[in-house]
C-alpha positions in Angstrom: 84.0 85.6 137.0 85.6 88.4 137.1 88.1 88.0 135.4 86.1 86.4 132.5 84.2 89.4 132.6 87.3 91.3 132.0 88.9 89.2 128.6 85.1 89.3 127.1 84.8 92.8 127.8 88.2 93.4 126.0 87.4 90.7 123.2 84.4 93.0 122.0 86.3 96.4 122.6 89.2 94.1 120.0 86.4 93.5 117.6 85.2 97.0 117.4 87.7 98.5 116.8 89.2 96.4 114.0 86.2 96.1 112.3 85.5 99.8 111.9 86.9 101.1 108.5 90.3 102.4 108.1 90.0 106.4 107.4 90.3 107.3 104.1 93.6 109.9 103.1 93.3 113.3 104.0 91.5 114.9 100.7 93.0 118.4 101.3 96.3 120.4 100.6 97.4 123.3 102.3 98.5 126.4 100.1 99.1 130.0 101.6 99.2 133.1 99.7 103.0 134.0 100.7 103.1 137.5 98.6 100.9 138.6 95.1 101.8 141.6 92.8 101.0 142.8 89.1 104.1 140.1 88.2 103.9 137.5 90.2 102.0 134.8 92.6 104.0 132.8 95.4 102.3 130.3 97.2 103.5 127.7 99.5 102.0 124.7 99.3 101.4 121.6 102.1 100.0 118.2 101.3 99.5 115.7 104.0 100.9 112.7 104.3 99.1 110.2 101.8 96.6 113.2 100.9 95.4 113.6 97.7 94.3 116.3 95.6 91.0 116.2 93.4 91.8 117.1 89.7 92.4 120.7 89.2 94.1 123.1 86.8 97.4 124.3 87.1 99.0 127.4 85.1 102.4 127.2 83.9 105.2 128.1 87.1 108.3 127.6 88.8 108.0 124.5 91.8 110.7 124.4 94.1 110.7 121.5 96.5 110.6 122.0 100.5 111.3 118.6 101.4 111.9 115.1 99.9 108.6 114.3 97.8 107.8 111.1 96.8 104.1 111.2 95.0 101.5 110.3 92.1 100.4 112.4 89.5 96.9 111.4 87.9 96.7 113.4 84.5 92.6 114.3 82.9 93.8 111.8 80.2 94.2 108.6 82.9 97.7 108.0 82.8 99.6 108.0 85.6 103.3 108.9 86.3 105.0 108.0 89.9 107.3 110.9 90.6 110.5 111.8 93.4 112.0 115.3 94.3 114.4 116.0 96.1 114.6 119.4 99.1 116.5 122.2 97.0 114.5 120.8 93.7 113.3 123.6 91.2 111.4 122.8 88.4 109.4 124.3 85.3 106.0 122.5 85.1 104.0 124.0 82.1 99.9 124.0 82.7 98.0 120.7 82.5 94.8 119.5 84.8 95.9 116.9 88.0 95.3 114.7 91.0 98.2 114.2 93.0 98.8 111.7 96.1 101.5 111.7 98.6 102.8 108.8 98.8 104.5 109.8 101.8 104.6 109.2 106.3 105.7 113.1 105.6 103.8 116.0 104.6 104.8 117.2 101.3 106.4 120.3 100.3 106.6 123.3 97.7 107.4 126.6 96.8 104.6 127.3 93.6 105.9 130.9 91.5 103.7 131.7 89.4 103.6 134.7 86.9 100.6 136.9 86.7 101.4 139.5 84.6 103.9 140.9 81.8 106.5 144.1 82.1 
């Protein structure tokens, strides 16, 4: 009788686990201010594995990738673009409104360099 009780309890536990919803992808990013002055603001940004960012405005900036990245950009006009970057890549990013989704199982990390003033 005891083995049957153990099997029944195990089946209940497995059923409860399988019935739970999978947790949603983390909707967060970590942006740390590295330095800021009258001319430049430098941010270190990390988006967790499978993480998403909400739709937001981005000012013009230089982005230097600290990690390899595989992500989807969704734009305010409804267009979607799948992208990849390699650690060490650098690029100019124009002003835009977008939401990003990290498609990787690793954090997506980059430095954003934003010009804040002129000389």
